[in-house]
N, C-alpha and C positions, 0 to 999 in steps of 0.2 A: 205858666209851666214851660218851657220848648221843645214842640213834639220830641219823641227819643224815639228814634229806631232803631226796631230792634236787630240783634244777631242775627237769628232767623230767617229776618228777613234780606242781609244785607247776602247772607248768601249765597239768596234763592237772587240775588242779583244778580250773584256772580257768577254763577252757576247759567243762569239764560244770554250775559254775554257769551261761558266759556262753548254755551250751545250756539250761538249766531257767530261769533266771529273764526270755528271752525269750517266753519260752513264755506269759503270762498265769498261773505262779506264786500262788500261796497266798500269804497271810502269812507263814505259816509261813514256809517257802521264804523266804521277805528275810530271815526275825529271823534263822535259823538263815543264811545267807551275811554280815550284817551281824555275825556277830561269826567265821563264819572273817576276812573279808576285811580284819577290827582288831585279828584274832589272832595276827600275822606280817604288818611290815612286808614282804617277798617278793609273797604272798599281796596287795598291793593292789596292787603298779609288774607283778605278772604280769597281774591283771586289767582293770588299765583298762590296759595294750598292745592288750591278746587284743582288750577292744572295738574300741578305737581304729581294729586293722588293720581289725578287721572291718564297722566302717560303712563305712573308705576303703572296701573290695574290695568295698560287696556296701549302699552308703548305708543301712543299717538299722543302728540304735540299741539302747544294748542297755539298761535301767532305768540312769535313769541313780542313778551311786553303787548302784545295787541298791536303793534302797527302793520305790519305785513303775514297776509296771508300764504301759508307753506303749500309749495308745490304736493302737486299727487302725484306719486308715485303711480306710476302705471300700471294693467294692472295681470302679471303673468300668467295667471296656471289658478285651472278656477279652484285652489287648496288655499291658494293664497284671500282668496278672497274669502274662504271662508272663518283660515285665520283674524283676517279683518274684519270679521261679523263679528264673532266672538270678544274682538277686543274694545267692539267700540257696545255690543251690549257689558261688557262687564268693569266699563266705563259708565255708562248709563246705572250699572248699576249703584258702585261708586257712590254715583253721587246723587243714589237718593237714597243712598241709606244716608251722607252728610245733607240730610232735606230732613228727612224724616226717622232720624235718628230715636228720636224722643220716643216714637209710637213704632222701634224694630229691633231697643237695644235694650235690655235692663240695667237697670240704677248703672251699676260699678262700668258695668261697659262709655258709660257715660260724663261719666263722673269726670272735674275739675277740679285741681284743690289747688288753690294760689297765696299765698300769705304774702302782707306787704307790711314795713315797715321806716320810720321818722326820725331822721337823727334825732338829734333835743336841738332849735330851734326853726326846726325846719317844718312843712306844713306843705300839705302833698297830694294833687290831684288821681283818683283811677276811671277808667271806664270798667264796669266789671262783665264780664258774660253775656246778659242779658240789656247791658245802658244801660242798667245803672251809674248812679255814680256815689266813688266814697269820696271822701276828704277827709285824710289822715293828718292829729293836729300832732304838733311837736313828739315827741316820742311815744306818739303809741302806737299798735301791733294788732293786725289785724288778719283771724285765717280764714276760709273762702272758701266752700265746699258749694259744688252747683251741680247736681245732677237729674234727670229727665221727670221728676218730682216735687225738689221742692231747692229751695236756693238757703243755703246756712250760711250763716256766716260772726263770729265768736271773736270777741273783741278781748283780746287777752290783758290789755294795759294799753292805757292813758282815753285821750277821748278823740270822736271821730261819727263825722257825719252821713247823713244816710239819706241820698235819694229817688228814691224807689222808681222801676221802670214798670210800668201796669203789666200785668199776666196774671194767666192760673193759674201759676205759681204761690205756692206762700212764703212769706218776705219773712226769715228770721233771726232774728240777732245776739247772741247771749252773751252776755255777761257774768264773771258767777257762776251761779247756781240759779238766774233769768234769763227770761223766758223776755222778745221783744217784740208782736209782731206785725208786721202789716199790710200793708198792698201798696199803693203807689199814696205814697207821703214826704214828708221830708222827715227825719228827726234827730234831735248828736242823740250819745248816749256817750259817758265819760266815765270811769271805775282808776277814781285815787283814793291812793291808803285805803283800800275795803269803801271805802266807799258810791254806791252807784246813784249814776241821776239820770233820767230820759228827761231830753224838751221836744217837747215836742211844738217842730216848727208852721207845718201845714197838712191838712190832713186830720185820720186815731189814727194811731196805736192802736196795742191789748200788750203789757205788761205783766206777767204768769212771773208773780214769786217764788221759789225752787222751795222755798218752807208752802207754802201754798197758798191762797189768793186770786185776782184778778183786778189789775184795775184799769184803768178805763182811762188816754183824756182829751183832751178835747185840740187845738194849735190856744196855742202860749201857756201850759197849765207846765212845767217837770214835778217828777215824784220823786221826793230827794229819799236811797235804802242808807243807810248807814249803821254800820256798828253792831245788828242785830235787830237794834228800835225799828216802833212802826213807820209803818213807809208813812211817808208825807208827802203835803200833794205840795204847789208853792206857784205862785204865779213865776212866770218868767218875766225878767228881765230883758227888756231891749241889748241892752250893752253885752249877752248873756248869748250868743244874736254873731255876736263879727269877730268868731275869734276867725275865721276863716280869710276874715281882710285883713289880718293879720294888724289886728285896732284891739287892745284891751280898755274898755269902759267901762268904771267903777259912777255905781251914786247910794252914795253912807255907807259903803262896806266891813268891816271892819279890814286894820289895815292885816293884822294877820293872814287873810283873806286873798288880800291883795298884790301884796308880798307870794305868797306861799302859789300860784296866778304865774306872776310876773319872772318867778324860779326857774318857769317848765321850758324857757322860754331861750336861756342861755347858760354857759360852763355857769359861768362869770353868779357867785349868788348871794344877795338877799339876806342879811341876816337881821333880829330885834336885839341892843342888847343889853331889852328888860320889858318883861311880860306884858308891861303896863302898857304899852305899848301900841303894842295890836293891840288896845281893846281901841284907839283912833279913830274917825270913821274918814273914810277918805271918799273923795267925788272926783273927774272928771277923765278923759280920753291920751291914753294911754301908746307911741310903737312898738308893739310886742320885738322880745329880746336886746332893750334899750335898757339895760336894769343902772345902768349909770345918773342917766337921768330923769327914771324915775325916783331916783333915791334924794339924787338936791332938788328934785320938786318933793318930796315930805320935812328933807329936812326945813328947805325954806322954809314951807308952810307950818311945821307947826314946831319947828323954834333946839330944831335936835342936831348934832355932832352926830357927821361922818367919814366911817372910818375906815383908811386902807389897809386892809390889812397883807400881813404876808404870801401868802397864796393870793394876793389878788379878787377873792372877796372884798364885796363890803359887809361896815358896819353901823345900823343908827343903834348913836346912846344920849338919854334925857339925861341935858348936864343939871337938870335942879334933883336928878337924881340921887348923886354919889353926895350935893349938900346937905341932905332931908337926911 
């Protein structure tokens, strides 16, 4: 996996540039700063925020966009010199708090609350405050709470992939009454119709059930907890890991399960006109959101009739069922 630069490291780099550019830096330094500033949106965000806080605390303005150094006003009196020194000290203290806040401030002062959601058919990737990445599946919602001592995310609905950055704080994902605890790893958690599934792609995780019990997963394993039944440890299939690419792959999957997955990516829904159709097994790869193409493929493969309903939804019917 690619090295993920943490937010703390970026803040330290921004503070270093702020100090260097505010002291009559040479033109070469400004050119190097511009390359750093433009290299990553997080660089610009961290620098602009820190420069604004520095200015507010000490009334000292960083070079505009890091390009031209500010002219230094002449000191007209000793009192002005003391005032300027006090501002500098205040600014340095503020930057120190920004860099070391997790050590100096209580959790409540450092708390970061965020909420992320996707619409039907949307797949979205988010970079979290610690550098971890969150990928939200269609129709999903996750709440994130970061403090100096923990990284806590709550999956309210849908499915999400977590690519966890290595650091000392525990990374915990809550879903219903269960918790998934990881360090640096990659895993999926889904909460669909009271069915929880944890699929480990890389690393290791520990799943703690709300009613008691701890399960440790290895890469390639999936833990399923449904309707209060005993947890079931399964071998994950390749197709189950492809959803961030917008591809759905089935391998002898019961048709009712395949239809449920396909329906998550479209407002046009596919309905099975006969419960027995749901027992058919489907294999193949399909584009997420293409409900019509999926339905036509099934109709041709299993000799089913495809009806278009007045509300725009689709229905598969077994013509031979009416004759029986």
